C-alpha positions as CSV (number, residue, x, y, z in Angstrom):
1,M,17.9,-11.7,-76.8
2,Q,21.0,-9.4,-76.6
3,M,20.5,-9.0,-72.8
4,V,20.3,-12.8,-72.3
5,L,23.6,-13.3,-74.2
6,T,25.3,-10.5,-72.2
7,T,24.1,-12.1,-68.9
8,L,25.4,-15.5,-70.1
9,D,28.7,-13.9,-71.0
10,I,29.0,-12.3,-67.5
11,A,28.1,-15.6,-65.8
12,T,30.6,-17.5,-67.8
13,F,33.3,-15.0,-67.1
14,C,32.6,-15.2,-63.3
15,I,32.7,-19.0,-63.5
16,S,36.0,-19.1,-65.4
17,S,37.5,-16.6,-62.9
18,A,36.4,-18.7,-60.0
19,V,37.9,-21.8,-61.6
20,A,41.1,-20.0,-62.3
21,G,41.3,-18.8,-58.7
22,T,40.8,-22.4,-57.6
23,V,43.7,-23.5,-59.8
24,V,46.0,-20.8,-58.3
25,V,45.0,-21.7,-54.7
26,L,45.6,-25.4,-55.3
27,A,48.9,-24.8,-57.0
28,K,50.1,-22.5,-54.1
29,R,49.0,-25.0,-51.5
30,S,50.9,-27.8,-53.3
31,G,54.0,-25.7,-53.3
32,A,53.7,-24.9,-49.6
33,E,53.2,-28.6,-48.8
34,A,56.3,-29.4,-50.9
35,S,58.5,-27.0,-48.9
36,E,57.3,-28.3,-45.6
37,A,57.0,-32.0,-46.3
38,A,60.7,-32.9,-45.7
39,T,61.0,-31.2,-42.3
40,L,57.5,-31.3,-40.8
41,T,55.7,-34.4,-42.0
42,P,58.1,-37.1,-43.3
43,T,55.5,-39.8,-42.5
44,L,53.0,-38.3,-45.0
45,Q,55.5,-38.9,-47.8
46,I,56.1,-42.4,-46.6
47,R,52.4,-43.1,-46.5
48,R,52.1,-41.7,-50.0
49,D,54.9,-43.9,-51.2
50,K,53.2,-46.9,-49.7
51,R,50.4,-46.5,-52.2
52,L,52.8,-47.9,-54.8
53,L,53.0,-51.2,-52.8
54,E,49.3,-52.0,-53.0
55,N,48.4,-54.9,-55.3
56,T,45.8,-53.6,-57.7
57,A,45.9,-56.4,-60.3
58,D,42.3,-57.4,-59.5
59,A,41.1,-53.9,-58.6
60,P,38.6,-51.9,-60.6
61,L,39.9,-49.8,-63.6
62,T,39.5,-46.5,-61.7
63,V,41.6,-47.8,-58.8
64,R,44.3,-49.0,-61.2
65,F,44.3,-45.6,-63.0
66,D,44.7,-43.8,-59.7
67,Q,47.7,-46.0,-58.8
68,W,49.2,-45.5,-62.3
69,L,48.9,-41.8,-62.1
70,E,50.1,-41.7,-58.5
71,S,53.2,-43.6,-59.4
72,I,53.9,-41.2,-62.3
73,L,53.5,-38.2,-60.1
74,I,55.8,-39.6,-57.4
75,R,58.5,-40.7,-59.9
76,S,58.3,-37.3,-61.6
77,G,59.1,-35.6,-58.3
78,M,55.7,-33.8,-58.0
79,T,54.3,-33.5,-54.5
80,I,50.8,-33.1,-55.7
81,D,48.5,-36.1,-55.3
82,C,46.6,-37.7,-58.2
83,V,43.1,-36.3,-57.2
84,T,44.4,-32.7,-57.0
85,Y,46.2,-33.1,-60.3
86,I,43.1,-34.3,-62.1
87,V,41.0,-31.5,-60.5
88,L,43.6,-29.0,-61.7
89,L,43.4,-30.3,-65.2
90,I,39.6,-30.3,-65.2
91,A,39.6,-26.7,-63.9
92,I,42.0,-25.6,-66.7
93,A,39.7,-27.3,-69.2
94,V,36.6,-25.6,-67.8
95,S,38.5,-22.2,-67.9
96,L,39.5,-22.7,-71.5
97,A,35.9,-23.6,-72.5
98,A,34.5,-20.6,-70.6
99,G,37.1,-18.3,-72.1
100,G,36.5,-19.6,-75.6
101,Y,32.8,-19.0,-75.1
102,V,33.3,-15.4,-73.9
103,L,35.7,-14.6,-76.7
104,K,33.3,-16.1,-79.3
105,L,36.0,-18.5,-80.6
106,P,35.0,-21.3,-83.0
107,I,33.3,-24.1,-81.2
108,V,35.4,-26.8,-82.8
109,L,38.6,-25.2,-81.8
110,V,37.4,-24.6,-78.2
111,G,36.2,-28.2,-78.0
112,I,39.5,-29.6,-79.2
113,A,41.4,-27.5,-76.8
114,T,39.2,-28.4,-73.9
115,L,39.3,-32.1,-74.6
116,A,43.1,-32.0,-75.1
117,V,43.8,-30.5,-71.6
118,V,43.7,-33.8,-69.6
119,P,45.6,-35.9,-72.2
120,I,48.3,-33.2,-72.5
121,G,48.5,-32.9,-68.7
122,L,49.0,-36.7,-68.4
123,I,51.7,-36.6,-71.2
124,V,53.5,-33.7,-69.5
125,A,53.6,-35.7,-66.2
126,Y,54.8,-38.8,-68.0
127,V,57.5,-36.9,-69.9
128,K,58.7,-35.2,-66.7
129,M,58.9,-38.7,-65.0
130,K,61.0,-40.1,-67.9
131,L,63.3,-37.1,-67.8
132,R,63.7,-37.3,-64.0
133,L,64.3,-41.1,-64.1
134,G,66.9,-40.6,-66.9
135,K,68.7,-38.1,-64.8
136,F,68.6,-40.5,-61.9
137,E,70.1,-43.3,-64.0
138,K,73.0,-41.0,-65.0
139,Q,73.7,-39.9,-61.4
140,F,73.1,-43.2,-59.6
141,P,76.5,-44.9,-60.4
142,A,78.5,-42.1,-58.8
143,S,76.2,-42.1,-55.7
144,L,76.6,-45.9,-55.5
145,E,80.4,-45.4,-55.4
146,L,80.0,-42.9,-52.5
147,L,77.8,-45.5,-50.7
148,A,80.5,-48.2,-51.2
149,R,83.3,-45.9,-50.0
150,A,81.3,-44.9,-46.9
151,T,80.6,-48.6,-46.0
152,R,84.3,-49.5,-46.6
153,A,85.3,-46.7,-44.2
154,G,83.2,-48.4,-41.5
155,E,80.1,-46.3,-41.6
156,S,76.7,-47.9,-40.9
157,L,74.3,-48.3,-43.8
158,G,72.1,-45.4,-42.5
159,N,75.1,-43.1,-42.3
160,A,76.4,-44.3,-45.6
161,F,73.0,-43.3,-47.2
162,K,73.2,-40.0,-45.5
163,I,76.7,-39.3,-46.8
164,A,75.7,-40.3,-50.3
165,A,72.6,-38.2,-50.2
166,E,74.5,-35.1,-49.0
167,S,77.1,-35.5,-51.8
168,S,74.6,-36.2,-54.6
169,E,72.5,-33.9,-56.7
170,E,68.8,-34.0,-57.5
171,P,66.9,-36.3,-58.1
172,V,69.2,-38.9,-56.4
173,K,69.6,-36.6,-53.4
174,S,65.9,-36.4,-52.6
175,E,65.4,-40.2,-53.1
176,L,68.3,-41.1,-50.8
177,S,67.2,-38.5,-48.3
178,Q,63.8,-40.2,-48.2
179,C,65.6,-43.5,-47.4
180,V,67.5,-41.8,-44.5
181,R,64.2,-40.5,-43.1
182,Q,62.6,-43.9,-43.4
183,M,65.6,-45.5,-41.5
184,N,65.4,-42.8,-38.8
185,L,61.7,-43.8,-38.3
186,G,62.7,-47.4,-37.6
187,M,62.3,-49.1,-40.9
188,S,64.7,-51.9,-41.7
189,P,67.3,-51.3,-44.5
190,T,65.8,-54.1,-46.6
191,S,62.4,-52.5,-46.5
192,V,63.9,-49.1,-47.2
193,V,65.8,-50.2,-50.3
194,G,62.8,-52.3,-51.4
195,D,60.6,-49.1,-51.2
196,L,63.2,-47.2,-53.1
197,A,63.3,-49.8,-55.9
198,R,59.5,-49.8,-56.2
199,R,59.4,-46.0,-56.0
200,V,62.0,-45.4,-58.7
201,D,61.5,-48.7,-60.7
202,S,65.1,-48.8,-62.0
203,S,66.9,-52.1,-62.7
204,N,70.1,-50.6,-61.1
205,V,68.2,-49.8,-57.9
206,H,66.7,-53.3,-57.9
207,L,70.2,-54.7,-58.1
208,L,71.1,-52.6,-55.0
209,S,68.1,-53.8,-53.2
210,H,68.9,-57.4,-53.9
211,A,72.6,-56.9,-52.8
212,I,71.6,-55.3,-49.5
213,T,68.8,-57.9,-48.9
214,I,71.3,-60.8,-49.4
215,H,73.8,-59.1,-47.1
216,H,71.2,-58.6,-44.4
217,E,70.1,-62.3,-44.6
218,L,73.3,-64.1,-45.3
219,G,76.0,-61.7,-44.2
220,G,79.3,-61.0,-46.0
221,R,81.3,-57.9,-46.9
222,L,78.8,-55.2,-48.1
223,A,81.5,-52.8,-49.3
224,E,82.9,-55.4,-51.7
225,S,79.4,-56.3,-53.0
226,L,78.7,-52.6,-53.6
227,D,82.1,-52.2,-55.4
228,R,81.3,-55.1,-57.7
229,L,77.7,-53.7,-58.2
230,S,79.1,-50.3,-59.1
231,T,81.4,-51.8,-61.7
232,V,78.6,-53.8,-63.3
233,I,76.3,-50.7,-63.4
234,H,79.1,-48.7,-65.0
235,S,79.5,-51.4,-67.7
236,R,75.8,-51.5,-68.3
237,S,75.6,-47.7,-68.6
238,E,78.5,-47.6,-71.1
239,C,76.9,-50.4,-73.2
240,E,73.5,-48.6,-73.1
241,Q,75.1,-45.3,-74.3
242,K,76.7,-47.2,-77.2
243,I,73.4,-48.6,-78.2
244,K,71.7,-45.2,-78.0
245,S,74.5,-43.7,-80.2
246,M,74.1,-46.4,-82.7
247,T,70.3,-46.0,-82.9
248,S,70.3,-42.2,-82.8
249,I,70.2,-41.9,-86.6
250,G,67.0,-43.9,-86.7
251,R,65.4,-41.8,-84.0
252,F,66.3,-38.5,-85.7
253,A,65.0,-39.8,-89.0
254,I,61.6,-40.7,-87.5
255,L,61.5,-37.2,-85.8
256,A,62.3,-35.5,-89.1
257,I,59.5,-37.4,-90.8
258,V,57.0,-36.5,-88.1
259,V,58.0,-32.8,-88.2
260,M,58.0,-32.8,-92.0
261,G,54.4,-34.0,-92.0
262,I,53.3,-31.3,-89.6
263,F,55.2,-28.7,-91.5
264,V,53.6,-29.6,-94.8
265,L,50.1,-29.6,-93.2
266,V,50.6,-26.1,-91.7
267,Y,52.1,-24.8,-95.0
268,L,49.1,-26.1,-97.0
269,M,46.6,-24.6,-94.5
270,T,48.4,-21.2,-94.8
271,A,49.3,-21.1,-98.5
272,E,46.5,-23.2,-100.0
273,P,43.5,-23.1,-97.6
274,D,41.0,-23.9,-100.4
275,Y,43.0,-27.0,-101.4
276,I,43.4,-28.3,-97.9
277,S,39.8,-27.4,-96.8
278,N,38.5,-30.5,-98.5
279,L,40.2,-32.7,-95.9
280,F,38.3,-30.9,-93.0
281,E,34.9,-30.5,-94.7
282,S,34.3,-33.8,-96.5
283,S,33.6,-37.2,-94.9
284,L,36.3,-38.8,-97.0
285,G,38.8,-36.1,-95.8
286,H,37.9,-36.9,-92.2
287,K,38.5,-40.6,-92.8
288,M,41.8,-39.8,-94.4
289,L,42.9,-37.6,-91.5
290,A,41.9,-40.2,-89.0
291,Y,43.8,-42.9,-90.9
292,A,46.8,-40.7,-91.1
293,A,46.8,-39.9,-87.4
294,V,46.4,-43.6,-86.4
295,S,49.1,-44.7,-88.8
296,E,51.4,-42.0,-87.5
297,L,50.8,-43.1,-83.9
298,V,51.2,-46.8,-84.7
299,G,54.4,-46.2,-86.5
300,L,55.9,-44.1,-83.7
301,V,55.0,-46.7,-81.1
302,W,56.4,-49.5,-83.2
303,V,59.7,-47.7,-83.9
304,G,60.0,-46.7,-80.3
305,Y,59.5,-50.3,-79.2
306,T,62.1,-51.7,-81.7
307,L,64.7,-49.1,-80.6
308,K,64.1,-49.6,-76.9
309,S,66.9,-51.1,-74.9
310,D,66.2,-53.7,-72.1
311,L,69.6,-53.3,-70.5
């Protein structure tokens, strides 16, 4: 019996090592592709962006999930595709399960950690996307001013995008550089800004797309339109900052309540393990924990929805 357990341990260790090696190889390959994508294969990035343009309203659930995850990865700035990302998360989960088995950790703890890998990975990608889009929103008005100045100086729209991209910082620089590459490949300006609006999904970029489309179809002075648009975006940004400052107290209060609940739970588990063990050992305790978790989640979603600004 002891020999069987030892053999299983060795086999599990070998499997976990192979999975960990696969994770490292995939991660290095994605990094290498990211460094070469801009100079060697710009069309691959354009093809990947085109996936966001597909209408998947009537598609199966798996296809819609792939499109949703692909859009999150693109907007977060990750060069990895959705299939590779899911494979990496599954490989990490298998490695955790194998490592927990080898180290003889509690099955419940290993199971929770294994099942939490994929949701945590999706949350990390979503948070990274929100942070990148937030940074984009802050930098975009200044880049739009550069775009307006370049067009006022007589530059073509393609050269204006190039000047704005070279003078901007990430992530605006990479997005505008992608627009320049698309124009160099022969795409029309309206298609390029339309792809940018769908790729970034920002109301400010949608306004830019509409302005350039109207100019392309009806004519007019593009520099003046961009100047007015820049003024409007600056006003919207200032108003949104005022709203965020006015609602910051409510957000910090909710954060304090959430942290306080977690702190109390950890304190009771450390100081009074016998007292808190009833919650984890009895059926009534399990129901109370489930009710508390669901109530906490519903409350956070509701407060986040009420504090959300649609500017």
